[in-house]
CHARMM-style PDB file with segment names, atoms N, HN, CA, C and O in Angstrom:
ATOM      1  N   MET     1       0.826  -1.169   0.000  1.00  0.00      PROA
ATOM      2  CA  MET     1       0.000   0.000   0.000  1.00  0.00      PROA
ATOM      3  C   MET     1       0.885   1.251   0.000  1.00  0.00      PROA
ATOM      4  O   MET     1       0.639   2.189  -0.759  1.00  0.00      PROA
ATOM      5  N   VAL     2       1.894   1.261   0.839  1.00  0.00      PROA
ATOM      6  HN  VAL     2       2.093   0.500   1.456  1.00  0.00      PROA
ATOM      7  CA  VAL     2       2.792   2.416   0.897  1.00  0.00      PROA
ATOM      8  C   VAL     2       3.567   2.556  -0.403  1.00  0.00      PROA
ATOM      9  O   VAL     2       3.723   3.662  -0.923  1.00  0.00      PROA
ATOM     10  N   ARG     3       4.053   1.435  -0.930  1.00  0.00      PROA
ATOM     11  HN  ARG     3       3.926   0.537  -0.508  1.00  0.00      PROA
ATOM     12  CA  ARG     3       4.782   1.499  -2.206  1.00  0.00      PROA
ATOM     13  C   ARG     3       3.901   2.056  -3.320  1.00  0.00      PROA
ATOM     14  O   ARG     3       4.349   2.871  -4.126  1.00  0.00      PROA
ATOM     15  N   LEU     4       2.658   1.617  -3.361  1.00  0.00      PROA
ATOM     16  HN  LEU     4       2.293   0.954  -2.706  1.00  0.00      PROA
ATOM     17  CA  LEU     4       1.745   2.117  -4.383  1.00  0.00      PROA
ATOM     18  C   LEU     4       1.497   3.619  -4.223  1.00  0.00      PROA
ATOM     19  O   LEU     4       1.468   4.355  -5.209  1.00  0.00      PROA
ATOM     20  N   MET     5       1.323   4.062  -3.003  1.00  0.00      PROA
ATOM     21  HN  MET     5       1.346   3.464  -2.202  1.00  0.00      PROA
ATOM     22  CA  MET     5       1.132   5.500  -2.767  1.00  0.00      PROA
ATOM     23  C   MET     5       2.374   6.276  -3.190  1.00  0.00      PROA
ATOM     24  O   MET     5       2.270   7.335  -3.809  1.00  0.00      PROA
ATOM     25  N   ASN     6       3.551   5.745  -2.852  1.00  0.00      PROA
ATOM     26  HN  ASN     6       3.635   4.885  -2.349  1.00  0.00      PROA
ATOM     27  CA  ASN     6       4.784   6.427  -3.237  1.00  0.00      PROA
ATOM     28  C   ASN     6       4.941   6.510  -4.752  1.00  0.00      PROA
ATOM     29  O   ASN     6       5.557   7.445  -5.264  1.00  0.00      PROA
ATOM     30  N   LYS     7       4.389   5.543  -5.462  1.00  0.00      PROA
ATOM     31  HN  LYS     7       3.888   4.784  -5.046  1.00  0.00      PROA
ATOM     32  CA  LYS     7       4.411   5.560  -6.926  1.00  0.00      PROA
ATOM     33  C   LYS     7       3.308   6.441  -7.505  1.00  0.00      PROA
ATOM     34  O   LYS     7       3.274   6.694  -8.709  1.00  0.00      PROA
ATOM     35  N   GLY     8       2.409   6.906  -6.641  1.00  0.00      PROA
ATOM     36  HN  GLY     8       2.436   6.701  -5.663  1.00  0.00      PROA
ATOM     37  CA  GLY     8       1.299   7.728  -7.107  1.00  0.00      PROA
ATOM     38  C   GLY     8       0.072   6.933  -7.511  1.00  0.00      PROA
ATOM     39  O   GLY     8      -0.878   7.488  -8.062  1.00  0.00      PROA
ATOM     40  N   ASP     9       0.087   5.622  -7.237  1.00  0.00      PROA
ATOM     41  HN  ASP     9       0.859   5.171  -6.790  1.00  0.00      PROA
ATOM     42  CA  ASP     9      -1.052   4.764  -7.578  1.00  0.00      PROA
ATOM     43  C   ASP     9      -2.061   4.788  -6.432  1.00  0.00      PROA
ATOM     44  O   ASP     9      -2.145   3.854  -5.635  1.00  0.00      PROA
ATOM     45  N   ILE    10      -2.811   5.862  -6.372  1.00  0.00      PROA
ATOM     46  HN  ILE    10      -2.743   6.621  -7.019  1.00  0.00      PROA
ATOM     47  CA  ILE    10      -3.769   6.045  -5.284  1.00  0.00      PROA
ATOM     48  C   ILE    10      -4.879   5.000  -5.348  1.00  0.00      PROA
ATOM     49  O   ILE    10      -5.313   4.499  -4.311  1.00  0.00      PROA
ATOM     50  N   VAL    11      -5.337   4.671  -6.531  1.00  0.00      PROA
ATOM     51  HN  VAL    11      -4.985   5.079  -7.374  1.00  0.00      PROA
ATOM     52  CA  VAL    11      -6.415   3.695  -6.692  1.00  0.00      PROA
ATOM     53  C   VAL    11      -5.962   2.321  -6.197  1.00  0.00      PROA
ATOM     54  O   VAL    11      -6.712   1.638  -5.498  1.00  0.00      PROA
ATOM     55  N   GLY    12      -4.744   1.910  -6.552  1.00  0.00      PROA
ATOM     56  HN  GLY    12      -4.135   2.465  -7.119  1.00  0.00      PROA
ATOM     57  CA  GLY    12      -4.218   0.627  -6.098  1.00  0.00      PROA
ATOM     58  C   GLY    12      -4.053   0.584  -4.595  1.00  0.00      PROA
ATOM     59  O   GLY    12      -4.388  -0.416  -3.960  1.00  0.00      PROA
ATOM     60  N   ALA    13      -3.539   1.661  -4.017  1.00  0.00      PROA
ATOM     61  HN  ALA    13      -3.267   2.474  -4.533  1.00  0.00      PROA
ATOM     62  CA  ALA    13      -3.369   1.732  -2.564  1.00  0.00      PROA
ATOM     63  C   ALA    13      -4.723   1.709  -1.866  1.00  0.00      PROA
ATOM     64  O   ALA    13      -4.884   1.073  -0.824  1.00  0.00      PROA
ATOM     65  N   GLN    14      -5.679   2.397  -2.440  1.00  0.00      PROA
ATOM     66  HN  GLN    14      -5.548   2.913  -3.286  1.00  0.00      PROA
ATOM     67  CA  GLN    14      -7.022   2.416  -1.841  1.00  0.00      PROA
ATOM     68  C   GLN    14      -7.659   1.030  -1.889  1.00  0.00      PROA
ATOM     69  O   GLN    14      -8.354   0.636  -0.952  1.00  0.00      PROA
ATOM     70  N   ARG    15      -7.429   0.294  -2.961  1.00  0.00      PROA
ATOM     71  HN  ARG    15      -6.864   0.614  -3.722  1.00  0.00      PROA
ATOM     72  CA  ARG    15      -7.979  -1.057  -3.080  1.00  0.00      PROA
ATOM     73  C   ARG    15      -7.446  -1.941  -1.942  1.00  0.00      PROA
ATOM     74  O   ARG    15      -8.200  -2.709  -1.345  1.00  0.00      PROA
ATOM     75  N   ILE    16      -6.168  -1.830  -1.652  1.00  0.00      PROA
ATOM     76  HN  ILE    16      -5.556  -1.206  -2.137  1.00  0.00      PROA
ATOM     77  CA  ILE    16      -5.578  -2.611  -0.556  1.00  0.00      PROA
ATOM     78  C   ILE    16      -6.143  -2.145   0.781  1.00  0.00      PROA
ATOM     79  O   ILE    16      -6.508  -2.968   1.621  1.00  0.00      PROA
ATOM     80  N   ALA    17      -6.216  -0.844   0.980  1.00  0.00      PROA
ATOM     81  HN  ALA    17      -5.920  -0.176   0.298  1.00  0.00      PROA
ATOM     82  CA  ALA    17      -6.734  -0.299   2.245  1.00  0.00      PROA
ATOM     83  C   ALA    17      -8.169  -0.754   2.489  1.00  0.00      PROA
ATOM     84  O   ALA    17      -8.532  -1.101   3.613  1.00  0.00      PROA
ATOM     85  N   LEU    18      -8.978  -0.753   1.444  1.00  0.00      PROA
ATOM     86  HN  LEU    18      -8.683  -0.471   0.531  1.00  0.00      PROA
ATOM     87  CA  LEU    18     -10.365  -1.192   1.596  1.00  0.00      PROA
ATOM     88  C   LEU    18     -10.450  -2.677   1.935  1.00  0.00      PROA
ATOM     89  O   LEU    18     -11.323  -3.100   2.693  1.00  0.00      PROA
ATOM     90  N   ARG    19      -9.543  -3.459   1.370  1.00  0.00      PROA
ATOM     91  HN  ARG    19      -8.834  -3.116   0.754  1.00  0.00      PROA
ATOM     92  CA  ARG    19      -9.537  -4.896   1.664  1.00  0.00      PROA
ATOM     93  C   ARG    19      -9.271  -5.150   3.148  1.00  0.00      PROA
ATOM     94  O   ARG    19      -9.848  -6.062   3.741  1.00  0.00      PROA
ATOM     95  N   PHE    20      -8.395  -4.339   3.743  1.00  0.00      PROA
ATOM     96  HN  PHE    20      -7.926  -3.599   3.262  1.00  0.00      PROA
ATOM     97  CA  PHE    20      -8.000  -4.537   5.140  1.00  0.00      PROA
ATOM     98  C   PHE    20      -8.726  -3.617   6.113  1.00  0.00      PROA
ATOM     99  O   PHE    20      -8.414  -3.622   7.304  1.00  0.00      PROA
ATOM    100  N   ASN    21      -9.678  -2.835   5.643  1.00  0.00      PROA
ATOM    101  HN  ASN    21      -9.932  -2.831   4.676  1.00  0.00      PROA
ATOM    102  CA  ASN    21     -10.342  -1.851   6.483  1.00  0.00      PROA
ATOM    103  C   ASN    21     -10.972  -2.459   7.735  1.00  0.00      PROA
ATOM    104  O   ASN    21     -10.810  -1.917   8.828  1.00  0.00      PROA
ATOM    105  N   GLN    22     -11.683  -3.569   7.591  1.00  0.00      PROA
ATOM    106  HN  GLN    22     -11.814  -4.009   6.703  1.00  0.00      PROA
ATOM    107  CA  GLN    22     -12.317  -4.178   8.769  1.00  0.00      PROA
ATOM    108  C   GLN    22     -11.276  -4.667   9.764  1.00  0.00      PROA
ATOM    109  O   GLN    22     -11.478  -4.557  10.974  1.00  0.00      PROA
ATOM    110  N   LEU    23     -10.163  -5.206   9.271  1.00  0.00      PROA
ATOM    111  HN  LEU    23      -9.999  -5.295   8.288  1.00  0.00      PROA
ATOM    112  CA  LEU    23      -9.095  -5.633  10.180  1.00  0.00      PROA
ATOM    113  C   LEU    23      -8.524  -4.430  10.924  1.00  0.00      PROA
ATOM    114  O   LEU    23      -8.289  -4.502  12.130  1.00  0.00      PROA
ATOM    115  N   PHE    24      -8.300  -3.325  10.215  1.00  0.00      PROA
ATOM    116  HN  PHE    24      -8.491  -3.266   9.235  1.00  0.00      PROA
ATOM    117  CA  PHE    24      -7.803  -2.115  10.872  1.00  0.00      PROA
ATOM    118  C   PHE    24      -8.749  -1.699  11.988  1.00  0.00      PROA
ATOM    119  O   PHE    24      -8.302  -1.323  13.071  1.00  0.00      PROA
ATOM    120  N   ASN    25     -10.041  -1.761  11.737  1.00  0.00      PROA
ATOM    121  HN  ASN    25     -10.405  -2.066  10.857  1.00  0.00      PROA
ATOM    122  CA  ASN    25     -11.028  -1.406  12.762  1.00  0.00      PROA
ATOM    123  C   ASN    25     -10.994  -2.385  13.927  1.00  0.00      PROA
ATOM    124  O   ASN    25     -11.021  -1.974  15.087  1.00  0.00      PROA
ATOM    125  N   ASP    26     -10.936  -3.680  13.623  1.00  0.00      PROA
ATOM    126  HN  ASP    26     -10.915  -4.013  12.680  1.00  0.00      PROA
ATOM    127  CA  ASP    26     -10.951  -4.688  14.685  1.00  0.00      PROA
ATOM    128  C   ASP    26      -9.702  -4.631  15.564  1.00  0.00      PROA
ATOM    129  O   ASP    26      -9.764  -4.981  16.742  1.00  0.00      PROA
ATOM    130  N   LEU    27      -8.593  -4.205  15.018  1.00  0.00      PROA
ATOM    131  HN  LEU    27      -8.543  -3.921  14.061  1.00  0.00      PROA
ATOM    132  CA  LEU    27      -7.373  -4.115  15.817  1.00  0.00      PROA
ATOM    133  C   LEU    27      -7.449  -2.998  16.867  1.00  0.00      PROA
ATOM    134  O   LEU    27      -6.582  -2.899  17.735  1.00  0.00      PROA
ATOM    135  N   PHE    28      -8.485  -2.164  16.781  1.00  0.00      PROA
ATOM    136  HN  PHE    28      -9.189  -2.245  16.076  1.00  0.00      PROA
ATOM    137  CA  PHE    28      -8.690  -1.117  17.778  1.00  0.00      PROA
ATOM    138  C   PHE    28     -10.029  -1.282  18.492  1.00  0.00      PROA
ATOM    139  O   PHE    28     -10.576  -0.325  19.040  1.00  0.00      PROA
ATOM    140  N   ILE    29     -10.550  -2.515  18.476  1.00  0.00      PROA
ATOM    141  HN  ILE    29     -10.105  -3.292  18.031  1.00  0.00      PROA
ATOM    142  CA  ILE    29     -11.832  -2.778  19.108  1.00  0.00      PROA
ATOM    143  C   ILE    29     -11.733  -2.643  20.637  1.00  0.00      PROA
ATOM    144  O   ILE    29     -12.721  -2.346  21.309  1.00  0.00      PROA
ATOM    145  N   GLU    30     -10.544  -2.862  21.161  1.00  0.00      PROA
ATOM    146  HN  GLU    30      -9.742  -3.104  20.615  1.00  0.00      PROA
ATOM    147  CA  GLU    30     -10.239  -2.621  22.573  1.00  0.00      PROA
ATOM    148  C   GLU    30      -8.886  -1.922  22.614  1.00  0.00      PROA
ATOM    149  O   GLU    30      -8.267  -1.672  21.580  1.00  0.00      PROA
ATOM    150  N   SER    31      -8.439  -1.612  23.830  1.00  0.00      PROA
ATOM    151  HN  SER    31      -8.941  -1.816  24.670  1.00  0.00      PROA
ATOM    152  CA  SER    31      -7.182  -0.869  23.980  1.00  0.00      PROA
ATOM    153  C   SER    31      -6.007  -1.605  23.362  1.00  0.00      PROA
ATOM    154  O   SER    31      -5.854  -2.818  23.511  1.00  0.00      PROA
ATOM    155  N   ASN    32      -5.179  -0.834  22.663  1.00  0.00      PROA
ATOM    156  HN  ASN    32      -5.303   0.151  22.542  1.00  0.00      PROA
ATOM    157  CA  ASN    32      -3.944  -1.361  22.117  1.00  0.00      PROA
ATOM    158  C   ASN    32      -3.023  -1.714  23.286  1.00  0.00      PROA
ATOM    159  O   ASN    32      -2.951  -0.916  24.221  1.00  0.00      PROA
ATOM    160  N   PRO    33      -2.339  -2.806  23.307  1.00  0.00      PROA
ATOM    161  CA  PRO    33      -2.052  -3.802  22.286  1.00  0.00      PROA
ATOM    162  C   PRO    33      -2.884  -5.081  22.412  1.00  0.00      PROA
ATOM    163  O   PRO    33      -2.520  -6.107  21.837  1.00  0.00      PROA
ATOM    164  N   VAL    34      -3.980  -5.037  23.144  1.00  0.00      PROA
ATOM    165  HN  VAL    34      -4.275  -4.203  23.610  1.00  0.00      PROA
ATOM    166  CA  VAL    34      -4.749  -6.254  23.427  1.00  0.00      PROA
ATOM    167  C   VAL    34      -5.186  -6.987  22.149  1.00  0.00      PROA
ATOM    168  O   VAL    34      -4.922  -8.183  22.031  1.00  0.00      PROA
ATOM    169  N   PRO    35      -5.837  -6.325  21.199  1.00  0.00      PROA
ATOM    170  CA  PRO    35      -6.251  -7.051  19.981  1.00  0.00      PROA
ATOM    171  C   PRO    35      -5.065  -7.531  19.141  1.00  0.00      PROA
ATOM    172  O   PRO    35      -5.129  -8.596  18.526  1.00  0.00      PROA
ATOM    173  N   VAL    36      -4.007  -6.761  19.115  1.00  0.00      PROA
ATOM    174  HN  VAL    36      -3.955  -5.896  19.613  1.00  0.00      PROA
ATOM    175  CA  VAL    36      -2.814  -7.163  18.344  1.00  0.00      PROA
ATOM    176  C   VAL    36      -2.226  -8.437  18.935  1.00  0.00      PROA
ATOM    177  O   VAL    36      -1.868  -9.356  18.199  1.00  0.00      PROA
ATOM    178  N   LYS    37      -2.128  -8.497  20.245  1.00  0.00      PROA
ATOM    179  HN  LYS    37      -2.419  -7.750  20.843  1.00  0.00      PROA
ATOM    180  CA  LYS    37      -1.593  -9.704  20.884  1.00  0.00      PROA
ATOM    181  C   LYS    37      -2.503 -10.899  20.655  1.00  0.00      PROA
ATOM    182  O   LYS    37      -2.022 -12.016  20.467  1.00  0.00      PROA
ATOM    183  N   ALA    38      -3.804 -10.678  20.668  1.00  0.00      PROA
ATOM    184  HN  ALA    38      -4.195  -9.770  20.820  1.00  0.00      PROA
ATOM    185  CA  ALA    38      -4.738 -11.771  20.404  1.00  0.00      PROA
ATOM    186  C   ALA    38      -4.582 -12.270  18.973  1.00  0.00      PROA
ATOM    187  O   ALA    38      -4.621 -13.477  18.730  1.00  0.00      PROA
ATOM    188  N   ALA    39      -4.406 -11.361  18.032  1.00  0.00      PROA
ATOM    189  HN  ALA    39      -4.374 -10.381  18.230  1.00  0.00      PROA
ATOM    190  CA  ALA    39      -4.216 -11.749  16.632  1.00  0.00      PROA
ATOM    191  C   ALA    39      -2.917 -12.525  16.457  1.00  0.00      PROA
ATOM    192  O   ALA    39      -2.898 -13.552  15.778  1.00  0.00      PROA
ATOM    193  N   LEU    40      -1.842 -12.050  17.056  1.00  0.00      PROA
ATOM    194  HN  LEU    40      -1.858 -11.216  17.608  1.00  0.00      PROA
ATOM    195  CA  LEU    40      -0.557 -12.753  16.950  1.00  0.00      PROA
ATOM    196  C   LEU    40      -0.622 -14.129  17.611  1.00  0.00      PROA
ATOM    197  O   LEU    40      -0.057 -15.093  17.093  1.00  0.00      PROA
ATOM    198  N   ALA    41      -1.306 -14.224  18.750  1.00  0.00      PROA
ATOM    199  HN  ALA    41      -1.764 -13.441  19.171  1.00  0.00      PROA
ATOM    200  CA  ALA    41      -1.442 -15.514  19.431  1.00  0.00      PROA
ATOM    201  C   ALA    41      -2.244 -16.495  18.583  1.00  0.00      PROA
ATOM    202  O   ALA    41      -1.965 -17.694  18.590  1.00  0.00      PROA
ATOM    203  N   ALA    42      -3.237 -15.996  17.854  1.00  0.00      PROA
ATOM    204  HN  ALA    42      -3.464 -15.022  17.848  1.00  0.00      PROA
ATOM    205  CA  ALA    42      -4.029 -16.869  16.982  1.00  0.00      PROA
ATOM    206  C   ALA    42      -3.199 -17.346  15.799  1.00  0.00      PROA
ATOM    207  O   ALA    42      -3.333 -18.490  15.364  1.00  0.00      PROA
ATOM    208  N   MET    43      -2.351 -16.481  15.282  1.00  0.00      PROA
ATOM    209  HN  MET    43      -2.242 -15.551  15.635  1.00  0.00      PROA
ATOM    210  CA  MET    43      -1.535 -16.829  14.111  1.00  0.00      PROA
ATOM    211  C   MET    43      -0.333 -17.692  14.471  1.00  0.00      PROA
ATOM    212  O   MET    43       0.029 -18.601  13.725  1.00  0.00      PROA
ATOM    213  N   TYR    44       0.283 -17.407  15.614  1.00  0.00      PROA
ATOM    214  HN  TYR    44      -0.011 -16.668  16.220  1.00  0.00      PROA
ATOM    215  CA  TYR    44       1.521 -18.085  16.016  1.00  0.00      PROA
ATOM    216  C   TYR    44       1.441 -18.523  17.481  1.00  0.00      PROA
ATOM    217  O   TYR    44       2.134 -17.963  18.330  1.00  0.00      PROA
ATOM    218  N   PRO    45       0.598 -19.521  17.785  1.00  0.00      PROA
ATOM    219  CA  PRO    45       0.387 -19.902  19.190  1.00  0.00      PROA
ATOM    220  C   PRO    45       1.631 -20.452  19.887  1.00  0.00      PROA
ATOM    221  O   PRO    45       1.705 -20.437  21.115  1.00  0.00      PROA
ATOM    222  N   ASP    46       2.600 -20.933  19.124  1.00  0.00      PROA
ATOM    223  HN  ASP    46       2.540 -20.945  18.126  1.00  0.00      PROA
ATOM    224  CA  ASP    46       3.827 -21.432  19.745  1.00  0.00      PROA
ATOM    225  C   ASP    46       4.785 -20.312  20.130  1.00  0.00      PROA
ATOM    226  O   ASP    46       5.745 -20.532  20.868  1.00  0.00      PROA
ATOM    227  N   VAL    47       4.522 -19.123  19.633  1.00  0.00      PROA
ATOM    228  HN  VAL    47       3.742 -18.943  19.033  1.00  0.00      PROA
ATOM    229  CA  VAL    47       5.425 -17.994  19.866  1.00  0.00      PROA
ATOM    230  C   VAL    47       4.796 -16.939  20.771  1.00  0.00      PROA
ATOM    231  O   VAL    47       5.462 -16.401  21.655  1.00  0.00      PROA
ATOM    232  N   PHE    48       3.519 -16.644  20.552  1.00  0.00      PROA
ATOM    233  HN  PHE    48       2.978 -17.081  19.834  1.00  0.00      PROA
ATOM    234  CA  PHE    48       2.857 -15.552  21.272  1.00  0.00      PROA
ATOM    235  C   PHE    48       1.714 -16.067  22.137  1.00  0.00      PROA
ATOM    236  O   PHE    48       1.093 -17.084  21.829  1.00  0.00      PROA
ATOM    237  N   THR    49       1.449 -15.354  23.212  1.00  0.00      PROA
ATOM    238  HN  THR    49       1.953 -14.527  23.462  1.00  0.00      PROA
ATOM    239  CA  THR    49       0.270 -15.609  24.042  1.00  0.00      PROA
ATOM    240  C   THR    49      -0.600 -14.353  24.009  1.00  0.00      PROA
ATOM    241  O   THR    49      -0.100 -13.264  23.728  1.00  0.00      PROA
ATOM    242  N   PRO    50      -1.878 -14.492  24.290  1.00  0.00      PROA
ATOM    243  CA  PRO    50      -2.745 -13.314  24.325  1.00  0.00      PROA
ATOM    244  C   PRO    50      -2.655 -12.548  25.642  1.00  0.00      PROA
ATOM    245  O   PRO    50      -3.381 -11.576  25.850  1.00  0.00      PROA
ATOM    246  N   ASP    51      -1.763 -12.985  26.528  1.00  0.00      PROA
ATOM    247  HN  ASP    51      -1.173 -13.775  26.359  1.00  0.00      PROA
ATOM    248  CA  ASP    51      -1.645 -12.355  27.847  1.00  0.00      PROA
ATOM    249  C   ASP    51      -1.090 -10.941  27.733  1.00  0.00      PROA
ATOM    250  O   ASP    51      -0.217 -10.661  26.911  1.00  0.00      PROA
ATOM    251  N   VAL    52      -1.611 -10.064  28.571  1.00  0.00      PROA
ATOM    252  HN  VAL    52      -2.320 -10.291  29.239  1.00  0.00      PROA
ATOM    253  CA  VAL    52      -1.142  -8.692  28.664  1.00  0.00      PROA
ATOM    254  C   VAL    52      -0.938  -8.355  30.134  1.00  0.00      PROA
ATOM    255  O   VAL    52      -1.472  -9.020  31.022  1.00  0.00      PROA
ATOM    256  N   ARG    53      -0.163  -7.319  30.370  1.00  0.00      PROA
ATOM    257  HN  ARG    53       0.271  -6.778  29.649  1.00  0.00      PROA
ATOM    258  CA  ARG    53       0.105  -6.915  31.748  1.00  0.00      PROA
ATOM    259  C   ARG    53      -1.018  -6.028  32.285  1.00  0.00      PROA
ATOM    260  O   ARG    53      -1.692  -5.321  31.536  1.00  0.00      PROA
ATOM    261  N   LEU    54      -1.195  -6.088  33.604  1.00  0.00      PROA
ATOM    262  HN  LEU    54      -0.647  -6.662  34.212  1.00  0.00      PROA
ATOM    263  CA  LEU    54      -2.165  -5.225  34.272  1.00  0.00      PROA
ATOM    264  C   LEU    54      -1.795  -3.765  34.024  1.00  0.00      PROA
ATOM    265  O   LEU    54      -0.610  -3.444  33.943  1.00  0.00      PROA
ATOM    266  N   PRO    55      -2.740  -2.911  33.905  1.00  0.00      PROA
ATOM    267  CA  PRO    55      -4.169  -3.029  34.186  1.00  0.00      PROA
ATOM    268  C   PRO    55      -4.980  -3.558  33.001  1.00  0.00      PROA
ATOM    269  O   PRO    55      -6.208  -3.603  33.079  1.00  0.00      PROA
ATOM    270  N   LEU    56      -4.331  -3.956  31.916  1.00  0.00      PROA
ATOM    271  HN  LEU    56      -3.334  -3.919  31.852  1.00  0.00      PROA
ATOM    272  CA  LEU    56      -5.058  -4.499  30.769  1.00  0.00      PROA
ATOM    273  C   LEU    56      -5.495  -5.925  31.051  1.00  0.00      PROA
ATOM    274  O   LEU    56      -4.976  -6.578  31.956  1.00  0.00      PROA
ATOM    275  N   CYS    57      -6.445  -6.397  30.277  1.00  0.00      PROA
ATOM    276  HN  CYS    57      -6.867  -5.867  29.542  1.00  0.00      PROA
ATOM    277  CA  CYS    57      -6.869  -7.791  30.371  1.00  0.00      PROA
ATOM    278  C   CYS    57      -7.050  -8.329  28.960  1.00  0.00      PROA
ATOM    279  O   CYS    57      -7.087  -7.574  27.989  1.00  0.00      PROA
ATOM    280  N   ARG    58      -7.162  -9.651  28.867  1.00  0.00      PROA
ATOM    281  HN  ARG    58      -7.132 -10.265  29.656  1.00  0.00      PROA
ATOM    282  CA  ARG    58      -7.323 -10.287  27.558  1.00  0.00      PROA
ATOM    283  C   ARG    58      -8.524  -9.730  26.820  1.00  0.00      PROA
ATOM    284  O   ARG    58      -9.451  -9.182  27.418  1.00  0.00      PROA
ATOM    285  N   LEU    59      -8.484  -9.883  25.514  1.00  0.00      PROA
ATOM    286  HN  LEU    59      -7.732 -10.328  25.028  1.00  0.00      PROA
ATOM    287  CA  LEU    59      -9.577  -9.443  24.655  1.00  0.00      PROA
ATOM    288  C   LEU    59     -10.853 -10.182  25.052  1.00  0.00      PROA
ATOM    289  O   LEU    59     -10.836 -11.396  25.256  1.00  0.00      PROA
ATOM    290  N   LEU    60     -11.942  -9.453  25.158  1.00  0.00      PROA
ATOM    291  HN  LEU    60     -11.955  -8.467  24.992  1.00  0.00      PROA
ATOM    292  CA  LEU    60     -13.224 -10.081  25.483  1.00  0.00      PROA
ATOM    293  C   LEU    60     -13.592 -11.076  24.388  1.00  0.00      PROA
ATOM    294  O   LEU    60     -13.308 -10.852  23.212  1.00  0.00      PROA
ATOM    295  N   GLU    61     -14.218 -12.161  24.778  1.00  0.00      PROA
ATOM    296  HN  GLU    61     -14.449 -12.343  25.734  1.00  0.00      PROA
ATOM    297  CA  GLU    61     -14.497 -13.257  23.840  1.00  0.00      PROA
ATOM    298  C   GLU    61     -15.309 -12.839  22.612  1.00  0.00      PROA
ATOM    299  O   GLU    61     -14.976 -13.267  21.507  1.00  0.00      PROA
ATOM    300  N   PRO    62     -16.358 -12.022  22.753  1.00  0.00      PROA
ATOM    301  CA  PRO    62     -17.075 -11.615  21.533  1.00  0.00      PROA
ATOM    302  C   PRO    62     -16.185 -10.811  20.576  1.00  0.00      PROA
ATOM    303  O   PRO    62     -16.288 -10.944  19.357  1.00  0.00      PROA
ATOM    304  N   ASN    63     -15.322  -9.988  21.142  1.00  0.00      PROA
ATOM    305  HN  ASN    63     -15.237  -9.880  22.132  1.00  0.00      PROA
ATOM    306  CA  ASN    63     -14.404  -9.205  20.310  1.00  0.00      PROA
ATOM    307  C   ASN    63     -13.332 -10.094  19.683  1.00  0.00      PROA
ATOM    308  O   ASN    63     -12.920  -9.874  18.544  1.00  0.00      PROA
ATOM    309  N   ARG    64     -12.889 -11.092  20.431  1.00  0.00      PROA
ATOM    310  HN  ARG    64     -13.223 -11.271  21.356  1.00  0.00      PROA
ATOM    311  CA  ARG    64     -11.910 -12.045  19.892  1.00  0.00      PROA
ATOM    312  C   ARG    64     -12.517 -12.814  18.713  1.00  0.00      PROA
ATOM    313  O   ARG    64     -11.872 -12.997  17.681  1.00  0.00      PROA
ATOM    314  N   ALA    65     -13.742 -13.253  18.879  1.00  0.00      PROA
ATOM    315  HN  ALA    65     -14.266 -13.104  19.717  1.00  0.00      PROA
ATOM    316  CA  ALA    65     -14.422 -13.982  17.801  1.00  0.00      PROA
ATOM    317  C   ALA    65     -14.559 -13.114  16.558  1.00  0.00      PROA
ATOM    318  O   ALA    65     -14.353 -13.585  15.440  1.00  0.00      PROA
ATOM    319  N   GLN    66     -14.905 -11.851  16.754  1.00  0.00      PROA
ATOM    320  HN  GLN    66     -15.072 -11.468  17.662  1.00  0.00      PROA
ATOM    321  CA  GLN    66     -15.031 -10.935  15.625  1.00  0.00      PROA
ATOM    322  C   GLN    66     -13.685 -10.742  14.928  1.00  0.00      PROA
ATOM    323  O   GLN    66     -13.614 -10.765  13.699  1.00  0.00      PROA
ATOM    324  N   LEU    67     -12.624 -10.552  15.702  1.00  0.00      PROA
ATOM    325  HN  LEU    67     -12.682 -10.533  16.700  1.00  0.00      PROA
ATOM    326  CA  LEU    67     -11.288 -10.371  15.147  1.00  0.00      PROA
ATOM    327  C   LEU    67     -10.860 -11.598  14.357  1.00  0.00      PROA
ATOM    328  O   LEU    67     -10.353 -11.468  13.243  1.00  0.00      PROA
ATOM    329  N   LEU    68     -11.054 -12.778  14.910  1.00  0.00      PROA
ATOM    330  HN  LEU    68     -11.466 -12.884  15.815  1.00  0.00      PROA
ATOM    331  CA  LEU    68     -10.654 -14.006  14.222  1.00  0.00      PROA
ATOM    332  C   LEU    68     -11.459 -14.220  12.949  1.00  0.00      PROA
ATOM    333  O   LEU    68     -10.919 -14.687  11.946  1.00  0.00      PROA
ATOM    334  N   THR    69     -12.733 -13.887  12.981  1.00  0.00      PROA
ATOM    335  HN  THR    69     -13.171 -13.508  13.796  1.00  0.00      PROA
ATOM    336  CA  THR    69     -13.556 -13.999  11.779  1.00  0.00      PROA
ATOM    337  C   THR    69     -13.033 -13.074  10.688  1.00  0.00      PROA
ATOM    338  O   THR    69     -12.916 -13.471   9.529  1.00  0.00      PROA
ATOM    339  N   THR    70     -12.726 -11.865  11.058  1.00  0.00      PROA
ATOM    340  HN  THR    70     -12.821 -11.543  11.999  1.00  0.00      PROA
ATOM    341  CA  THR    70     -12.179 -10.902  10.098  1.00  0.00      PROA
ATOM    342  C   THR    70     -10.856 -11.396   9.537  1.00  0.00      PROA
ATOM    343  O   THR    70     -10.620 -11.293   8.333  1.00  0.00      PROA
ATOM    344  N   MET    71      -9.996 -11.927  10.381  1.00  0.00      PROA
ATOM    345  HN  MET    71     -10.188 -12.010  11.359  1.00  0.00      PROA
ATOM    346  CA  MET    71      -8.695 -12.416   9.927  1.00  0.00      PROA
ATOM    347  C   MET    71      -8.876 -13.561   8.929  1.00  0.00      PROA
ATOM    348  O   MET    71      -8.124 -13.655   7.959  1.00  0.00      PROA
ATOM    349  N   GLN    72      -9.849 -14.420   9.152  1.00  0.00      PROA
ATOM    350  HN  GLN    72     -10.460 -14.344   9.940  1.00  0.00      PROA
ATOM    351  CA  GLN    72     -10.083 -15.551   8.238  1.00  0.00      PROA
ATOM    352  C   GLN    72     -10.643 -15.103   6.898  1.00  0.00      PROA
ATOM    353  O   GLN    72     -10.462 -15.783   5.888  1.00  0.00      PROA
ATOM    354  N   GLN    73     -11.319 -13.967   6.886  1.00  0.00      PROA
ATOM    355  HN  GLN    73     -11.466 -13.415   7.707  1.00  0.00      PROA
ATOM    356  CA  GLN    73     -11.935 -13.478   5.651  1.00  0.00      PROA
ATOM    357  C   GLN    73     -10.954 -12.778   4.725  1.00  0.00      PROA
ATOM    358  O   GLN    73     -11.255 -12.552   3.553  1.00  0.00      PROA
ATOM    359  N   ILE    74      -9.799 -12.438   5.238  1.00  0.00      PROA
ATOM    360  HN  ILE    74      -9.554 -12.621   6.190  1.00  0.00      PROA
ATOM    361  CA  ILE    74      -8.818 -11.701   4.415  1.00  0.00      PROA
ATOM    362  C   ILE    74      -8.035 -12.663   3.552  1.00  0.00      PROA
ATOM    363  OT1 ILE    74      -7.164 -12.241   2.791  1.00  0.00      PROA
TER     364      ILE     74
END
């Protein structure tokens, strides 16, 4: 997307941005970095955990389900 913008291909960059728009929204469904950690834990469970330090807590289950659904649709 950035390369396309740097080349002046606004339409191409916009096409990519629109494809990932729901994911961008879901990654901010709760406080950062909670959704990001949940996404990484889903993608690489042997490397990452969804655990976060206090005062944060894990992503709420309905939000986690929404994030995972969005990730599968991309």
